[in-house]
N, C-alpha and C positions, 0 to 999 in steps of 0.2 A: 504493500500500500504506500502511495506517495503521501508526503506530509501535506497538511492543509496550509494554505497561505497565511491563515490567521495565527498559526503557531510559529513563532520566530525561531524557537530552539529545537524544533523537531529534527531528528536524524543527525544532529551535529555531535561529533565525538567530544567527550569531556577532556579536560586537561589544560594545563597552562600553555602548552605548546601551541595548540590550535587557536586558543583564545588570543595569544600574542600575534600569531600570523594573520588571523582574520582582522584583528584590531589594526594592524599595520596597513592592511589593504584598504580598510575603511578610511584611515587617516590620509592615505594617498589620494583618495577620491576628493577629500576636502581640499588638499593642496592643489591638485591638478585642475580642478574645476574653478579655482580662483574665486570661491564664494566670498562675498562681502558680508560682514557682520553688522553693518550699519543698520540700526533699527528704523523701520518706517513708522510713521505715525499711524494711529489706529484707522483713520479714514482711508488712507492710501492702501494699507494692508488689506482692508476689507474689499476695496475696489479690485485689487489685484487678484484676490481669491475668487471673487465673483467672475472675473474674466476667465480664470482657469476652469472654473466649474462649467462655464458655457462652452469652452473649447473641448473639455473632456467629454461633455454630453454629445457635442457634434461628432467627435471622433468615434465614440461608441456606436453611433448609428451607422457610420461608414465602415466599421471594423470587419463585418462579415464579407462584404463585397471586396474590400481591400485584400483580405486574406486569400480570397479566391484568385484575385489578380496576381498576388505574390506567388501562389502555387503554380500558376501558368508560367510565370517567369522562371521559377526554379526548375520546372520541368523542361523548359526550353533550353536553359543553360546546362544542366547536368543530368537530364533525364536519360540520355543515351549511355551515361556512365554505369547505370544499373547492369545493363547487359555486358558492356565492355569489361567491367571489373568483376563480373559474375557475382553480383550481390543478389541475395534472395529477395525478389520483389515483395514477398509477403512481409518482410521486415519493415517496409516503407508504407505505412498506412496513412494516406493523406487526411482521412477523417480524424484519426487520433492526433496527428500533428496539428491540424487546424484547431482541434479542441484545446490542446495545450497552448497554442498561440493565443487563442481567444481568452483563456483564463488568465494568462500572464499579462496580456495587454490590458484587460479590464482592471486588474489589480494595479498596474502601473499608472493608468489614467486616474484611478481613485486616489493614489498617493500623490500624484501631481496636483490634483484638484484640492487636496487637503493642505497644500503648501509645504509638504514635507520635502526634504532635500534628496538628491540622488543617492547620497551615501546611506540615508535612512531606508530608501528603497532597496539598496544592496543588502542591508542587514535583514530586512524583512523577507525579501524574496529569494535570497541565495540558497536556503535549504531546499526550496521547491525546484529552483533551476538545477541545483546539484542532483536532485532526484530524477529530473527529466533527463539530464545528461547521462546519468548512470543507467537509466532504463533503455535509452536508445543505443548505448555503446556496449550493453551487456553481451549481446550475441555477435554483433559485427560493428566495430567502432566506426566504420566508414559511414554508417547511417547518420551519424551526427552532422555530416556535411549537408545533407538535405534539410535536416531540422534547423540548423543554424542559419542556412540561407533563407529558409521560409520565414523565420523570425525576423531576420535582418530586412528583407524586402517588404514585409508587412509594415514594419515600423517606418521605413523610408517613404513608402507610398502613402501611408496614412497621414503624414505631416506635410506632404508635398505642397498643398494649397495654403498653408498657414503663412502668416507674415514672417519675415526673416527673424525677428526677435523671438516670436513664439516658437518658431522652428528650432532655433538654436537652444532655447530652454529645454525643449523636449528631446533634442538630440543627446543631451547629457543623461537623461533617463534611459533612452534607448541604448546608450553605450554600456550601461550597467548590464542589460540583458545580453547584449553581444558578447561582452567580456566573459560572463559566466557560462555561455554556451560554447563559444569558440575556445576558451581556455579551460583546462582541467583544474580549476581552482579548488573544488571540493576534494578532488583526489589529492591535491597538494596539502590541503588541510588535514586529511586523513593520514597521509604519510608523515606529516609533522607531528601528529598526535602519538605516533609510534616511536618517536625519537626520545632519547633520554633527555632529561632537563638540561644537562650540561653538554649536550651534543654539539661538536664543532660544526657538523654539517648543517644543523638547524641554525646555528649562529650565523653562518655564511649566507644562507638563504634570507634570514632576517635582515642582514646587512644590505643585500642587493635589492630586496623588495621595494623599499621606498624610492630607489633610483630607477626602477624599471621603466617608467614613462619617460624620464629624461634620457635614458639610454636609447629607447626606441626613437625618440624625436631626433637625437643626434645622428643616429644611423640613417633615418629617412632623409634628413637634410643633406647628408653626405651623398646618398644615392641620387638625390635630385641633382646635385652638383655634377656627379659623374655621368648622368644620363638625362640632360636637360630637355631633350626632345622626345623622350620615350613616352609612349602612351599605352595604357592597358585598355581593357574592354570599357571601363567607365570614364576614361579620359586621361589627360596628362598627369604625370606624377605630382605636379604642383596643384592640381585640382583639389579643393578642400575635402571633398568626399573621398577621393582616392588617397589623399594623404592621411586622413583619419583611419581608413581601413588599413593602410600600410603600417601605421603606428601600432594599431591593434595586433596585426600579424607578428610584428617584431616582439611585442609583449607576449604573444602566444608562444613563440619559440622559447622565450625566457622561462615561462611557467612550465613548459614541457621539460626543459633542462632541470628546473628545480625538482620536479617530480622524479626524474631519473636519479638525481643525486640523493634525494631523500629515500627513495625506494631501493637504491643501490642496484638498479636494473635499467637496461636499455629498452625494456618492453614498451614503455609509453611512446617512444619515438618510432620504434619499429612497427608496432601494431596499430598505431593511431595517427600520429602526426604525418609520417611519410606517406601512407596511403591516401590521406586526405589531401595532401599537397598534390599528389599525382592525379587525383580525381578532379580537383577544382582549379588549380593554377593554369593549366593549358587553356581551359575554357574561358577564363577571365583574362587571357593574354598576358599572363605574368611569366616572363621568360626565366629559364633556370639560371641564367647568368646573374639576374637580379637576386635570386635566392642565394647563390654562392657568394655574391658580394655582401649580402646582408649577414650571412653566417660569419664571414671573415671579419667584418666590422664588429659584430657582436662579441667575437672572441677578444678583440682589442679593447673594447669598452669594458668588458668584465675584467679582463686582465689588469687594466689600469686601476681597478678598484679593489683588487685583492692582492695579498702577499703570495709569494711563490708556493708556499705550502698549501694555502687555500685554493690556489688555481688548480692544483693537481686533482682536486675533487671533480672538476669539470672536464679534464683532459679526455677521458675515454668517450664522453658523450659528444664533445666537439669533434673528435676524430671520426666518430660514427656519422655525424651530420655531414662532414666534409666528404666522406667516402660515398654516402648515399646520394648526394647531389653533385657528385664530381662530373667532369666532362666525359669520363669513361662511361658513365651511366646516362647522362643527358648531354650529348655533344653539341647541341645547338648553342649559338652565341648571338648576342644582340647585333654585333657587327654584320654577321651573315644575314640576319633578318632585315636590317636596314638596307643592305645592298639589294636584297631581293625586292623590297618595297620600292626602291628607286627604279629598279629595272622594270617592274610591272606598272609603275606610275600610280600606285595607290597609297592610302594612308594606313597607319597602324591601327587607327581607331576603327573599331568594328561597329 
């Protein structure tokens, strides 16, 4: 049975380790979203909440139709991957996925209308999202690719007609959902709970966690400098939507690394991260050279923040990532792609 959204502590392991790790993640949301603590006067606050209530009500009415449109887009983008990757189609139930999307979206809109912050949403909804992720990855981890994409496009399409200010507000709430579905956060929390209190491994992860978004932003900025004219399915790397997704993906790689270090196993990367990348990235026109560059920069960023002894905890998993995404496995390069595009006189944007 999945936990009810009303119960914030359901299915969360006990122990100081997980409390500390989860608390750090929540703190990071506060810092990254740059929330201001200036108090509004009572009249302005009431007016702001009334606006949010009206927006939330409008979006609830649009939710079912939007979810259907999002499923069509998900099917268009990666539907063919079911057969290509030999995924059991019975594991991908669009009705069950849509029901989960609807439940989470309704709760998110409710929290938004109540003027609660994105980090409060994270604390309330993370057990439920963790259970959703666990459910869909139990038999075949690749299924989470369909689920995450369905959640992502439902949210993006739902807020498309809002004003820029309201859209940006809600994007912060949608990011909470994206992060918990794309990243194995609950698995990281569970692995942290199994560590000894004085674990060096846990201490290293706790040291890196607050810097994970800064690391991701640094890497994405560097990649944009290296490939200023490159475009993915959704647009140029400088496009705000593409950049946000890129930062999320770099954070996702970091969380998978934490899981591997905490579990002392390569399983999370081998069984989940790598197959998902193979399934999704080519469809979204993310070239493997970009992934290799990101892994290389990630190694440098983390290396700059850790001592030599601490770095050794990550070495086996970085080596595994480099080998999995090496030119021997994926020989394509962006240079070759650009030459091809100039030859046929077309654009990289699909």
